[in-house]
C-alpha positions in Angstrom: -172.8 -54.9 30.7 -174.9 -56.8 33.1 -174.0 -60.4 34.2 -176.3 -62.9 32.6 -177.0 -66.0 34.7 -179.2 -68.9 33.7 -179.9 -72.3 35.2 -178.1 -75.1 33.3 -181.5 -76.6 32.3 -182.0 -73.5 30.2 -179.4 -74.6 27.7 -181.1 -77.9 27.2 -184.6 -76.4 27.0 -183.9 -73.1 25.2 -180.6 -73.5 23.3 -181.7 -71.1 20.5 -182.7 -68.5 23.1 -179.4 -68.8 24.9 -177.5 -68.7 21.7 -179.3 -65.6 20.6 -178.8 -63.9 24.0 -175.0 -64.6 23.6 -174.9 -63.1 20.2 -177.0 -60.1 21.0 -175.3 -59.2 24.3 -171.7 -60.2 23.1 -171.3 -61.3 26.7 -170.8 -64.6 28.3 -173.8 -66.3 29.8 -173.2 -68.0 33.2 -174.9 -71.3 33.7 -175.6 -72.6 37.2 -176.2 -76.1 38.5 -177.9 -76.6 41.8 -177.4 -72.8 42.4 -173.7 -72.9 41.9 -171.7 -71.7 39.0 -171.1 -74.5 36.5 -170.4 -73.3 32.9 -169.9 -70.1 30.9 -171.1 -70.0 27.3 -170.5 -67.3 24.6 -171.0 -66.9 20.9 -168.0 -67.8 18.7 -167.4 -64.2 17.5 -167.1 -62.9 21.1 -164.9 -65.9 22.0 -162.5 -65.2 19.0 -162.4 -61.5 19.9 -161.5 -62.3 23.5 -158.8 -64.8 22.4 -157.3 -62.2 20.0 -157.3 -59.6 22.8 -155.6 -62.1 25.2 -153.0 -63.0 22.6 -152.2 -59.3 21.9 -152.0 -58.6 25.6 -149.6 -61.5 26.0 -147.4 -60.2 23.2 -147.4 -56.7 24.7 -146.4 -58.0 28.1 -143.5 -59.9 26.5 -142.3 -56.8 24.7 -142.6 -54.8 27.9 -140.7 -57.4 29.9 -137.9 -57.5 27.2 -137.7 -53.7 27.3 -137.3 -53.7 31.1 -134.7 -56.4 30.8 -132.7 -54.2 28.5 -133.1 -56.3 25.3 -132.1 -54.2 22.3 -134.9 -53.0 20.1 -135.3 -51.0 16.9 -136.2 -47.3 16.3 -139.1 -46.4 14.0 -136.5 -45.3 11.4 -134.7 -48.6 11.6 -138.0 -50.5 11.1 -139.0 -48.4 8.1 -135.6 -48.9 6.5 -135.8 -52.7 7.0 -139.3 -52.7 5.5 -138.2 -50.8 2.5 -135.3 -53.2 2.0 -137.6 -56.1 2.2 -140.0 -54.6 -0.3 -137.1 -53.9 -2.7 -135.9 -57.5 -2.4 -139.4 -58.8 -3.0 -139.8 -56.6 -6.1 -136.7 -58.0 -7.6 -138.1 -61.6 -7.5 
């Protein structure tokens, strides 16, 4: 995906065009001021997707760190058994 760079004046003059470009490319648009990087804009769906990916990455890193530190974990069979017990308890209510 190519890097999209626009002058900051473009956002004031062509908001709808920049917004459409963000949505269609699903990429951030870099805005410059006086030739220097100033802001990055992206559509809300792309932003939410990136945030979810970052949150998942953070969770996976925490799990990996815990594994390396020797924190006890559960086997797949133990997880399935615990889920079945939870379903049975919920069904009784």
